[in-house]
C-alpha positions in Angstrom: -48.6 -40.3 6.4 -48.5 -36.7 7.6 -47.2 -37.7 11.0 -44.3 -39.6 9.3 -43.3 -36.5 7.2 -43.4 -34.3 10.3 -41.2 -36.8 12.2 -38.8 -37.0 9.2 -38.6 -33.2 9.0 -37.8 -33.0 12.7 -35.0 -35.5 12.4 -33.5 -33.5 9.5 -33.6 -30.4 11.6 -31.9 -32.2 14.5 -29.3 -33.6 12.2 -28.6 -30.0 10.8 -28.4 -28.7 14.4 -25.9 -31.4 15.3 -23.7 -30.7 12.3 -23.8 -27.0 13.1 -22.8 -27.5 16.7 -20.0 -29.8 15.6 -18.5 -27.0 13.4 -19.0 -24.4 16.1 -17.4 -26.7 18.8 -14.4 -27.3 16.5 -13.8 -23.6 15.8 -14.4 -22.7 19.4 -11.4 -24.9 20.5 -9.0 -23.4 17.9 -6.8 -20.4 18.8 -8.1 -16.9 17.9 -6.8 -15.3 14.7 -8.4 -11.9 15.3 -6.2 -9.1 16.5 -8.0 -7.1 19.2 -6.7 -3.7 18.4 -5.6 -1.5 21.1 -4.4 -4.5 23.2 -2.5 -6.1 20.3 -1.0 -4.7 17.1 -0.9 -6.2 13.7 2.6 -7.6 13.1 2.4 -8.5 9.4 1.8 -5.0 8.0 4.1 -5.8 5.0 1.4 -8.1 3.5 -1.4 -5.6 3.9 -2.8 -4.0 0.8 -4.2 -0.6 1.6 -5.0 2.3 -0.7 -2.6 3.1 -3.5 0.2 5.6 -3.2 2.7 7.1 -5.6 6.3 6.0 -5.7 9.0 8.6 -5.9 12.0 8.7 -8.1 15.2 7.2 -6.5 17.2 10.4 -6.6 14.2 12.8 -6.1 11.8 11.0 -3.7 9.3 14.0 -3.7 8.9 13.7 -7.5 6.7 10.7 -8.7 7.9 8.2 -11.2 4.5 8.7 -13.0 4.7 9.6 -16.7 1.0 10.6 -16.9 0.1 7.9 -19.4 -3.3 7.7 -17.7 -3.3 3.9 -17.8 -4.3 3.6 -14.1 -7.2 5.9 -14.5 -8.4 4.2 -17.6 -8.2 0.6 -16.2 -9.8 1.5 -12.9 -13.3 -0.1 -12.8 -14.4 2.2 -9.9 -13.2 5.4 -11.6 -11.7 6.5 -8.3 -8.4 7.9 -9.8 -8.2 11.3 -11.3 -5.0 12.7 -12.8 -4.4 16.2 -14.2 -1.6 16.7 -16.7 0.5 19.8 -17.2 -0.6 21.7 -20.4 1.7 21.1 -23.4 4.4 23.7 -23.8 3.4 26.5 -26.2 5.7 27.1 -29.2 5.9 30.6 -30.6 5.5 30.6 -34.4 8.7 31.3 -36.2 9.0 34.7 -38.0 9.9 34.7 -41.7 13.4 33.8 -42.5 14.0 32.3 -39.0 14.4 28.7 -38.3 11.6 27.1 -36.2 12.7 26.4 -32.7 12.7 22.8 -31.6 9.5 21.9 -29.8 10.0 21.7 -26.0 9.4 18.4 -24.4 6.1 18.1 -22.4 6.3 17.7 -18.7 5.8 14.0 -17.8 4.9 14.3 -14.2 1.3 14.8 -13.1 0.0 18.2 -12.0 -2.5 16.6 -9.7 -3.1 12.9 -8.7 -6.2 12.3 -6.6 -7.7 9.1 -5.2 -11.2 8.7 -3.9 -10.8 5.8 -1.5 -14.5 5.9 -0.8 -15.2 4.2 -4.1 -12.0 2.2 -4.5 -12.5 -1.6 -4.7 -8.8 -2.5 -4.0 -8.7 -4.6 -7.1 -5.1 -3.7 -7.8 -5.5 -3.2 -11.6 -3.9 0.2 -11.4 -0.8 -1.1 -9.7 -0.6 -4.1 -12.1 -0.9 -2.0 -15.3 1.4 0.9 -14.4 4.2 0.7 -17.1 6.8 2.4 -14.8 5.8 1.0 -11.5 4.9 4.3 -10.0 2.1 3.0 -7.9 2.1 0.7 -4.9 -0.2 -0.4 -2.1 0.0 1.5 1.1 0.7 -0.2 4.4 -1.4 2.4 6.3 -3.5 0.0 8.4 -4.9 2.4 10.9 -7.2 4.6 8.8 -10.1 6.3 10.5 -12.2 9.3 9.6 -15.5 11.0 10.4 -16.5 12.1 6.9 -16.1 11.0 3.3 -13.8 13.9 2.7 -11.2 12.2 5.0 -10.8 9.4 2.4 -10.2 11.6 -0.6 -6.4 11.7 -0.9 -4.1 14.1 -2.8 -1.4 11.6 -3.6 1.1 14.2 -4.8 1.0 16.0 -1.4 1.2 12.6 0.4 4.3 11.7 -1.6 5.9 15.1 -0.7 5.1 14.6 3.0 6.6 11.1 2.9 9.8 12.3 1.2 10.1 15.1 3.8 9.6 12.7 6.7 12.3 10.4 5.3 14.7 13.4 4.8 14.1 14.5 8.4 14.8 10.9 9.7 18.0 10.7 7.6 19.4 14.1 8.8 20.0 13.2 12.5 21.3 9.8 11.5 23.8 11.3 9.1 24.9 14.0 11.6 25.7 11.4 14.3 27.4 9.2 11.7 29.6 12.1 10.6 30.8 13.0 14.2 34.1 11.5 15.3 34.1 9.2 18.4 34.7 11.2 21.5 33.3 14.4 20.1 29.9 14.9 21.5 29.7 18.7 21.0 29.1 19.0 24.7 
């Protein structure tokens, strides 16, 4: 009886091996989907969901749309978003006989907006729950660093740098578009 069970176990093992080789052979014959990075470059970066970044206002791209409601930091399961608000404006008390001055509106842009990408799980809850759509996923595919500090981002500085880069790119295009044909300034 023991010999029969050993033979049955060996047949099960061979059958498992045959099934595994069949799957391997089928996948071996299919074309590769992996991009081998320096020889090829990813062509569908638009669909890539990287770390989050702030979205600037349409007329002021260096100023974020963020209203510091803290929804993104509250909903983040990883706790990787930290936001600092500007302090509320101080109102001087009115002297006797004077009318109280109307209270100044609080500043609704963040003082600091930091992301610790080391702990981010890329769940997207912050982007989904932002009431003013001030967050989006980055398309920065080629991230590399040598320490954890390289993945701690100041998103306010990043937004300012992006707005500056866009402004520099627009300036030469507008200068050439404003020149009359035949005038090269040469």
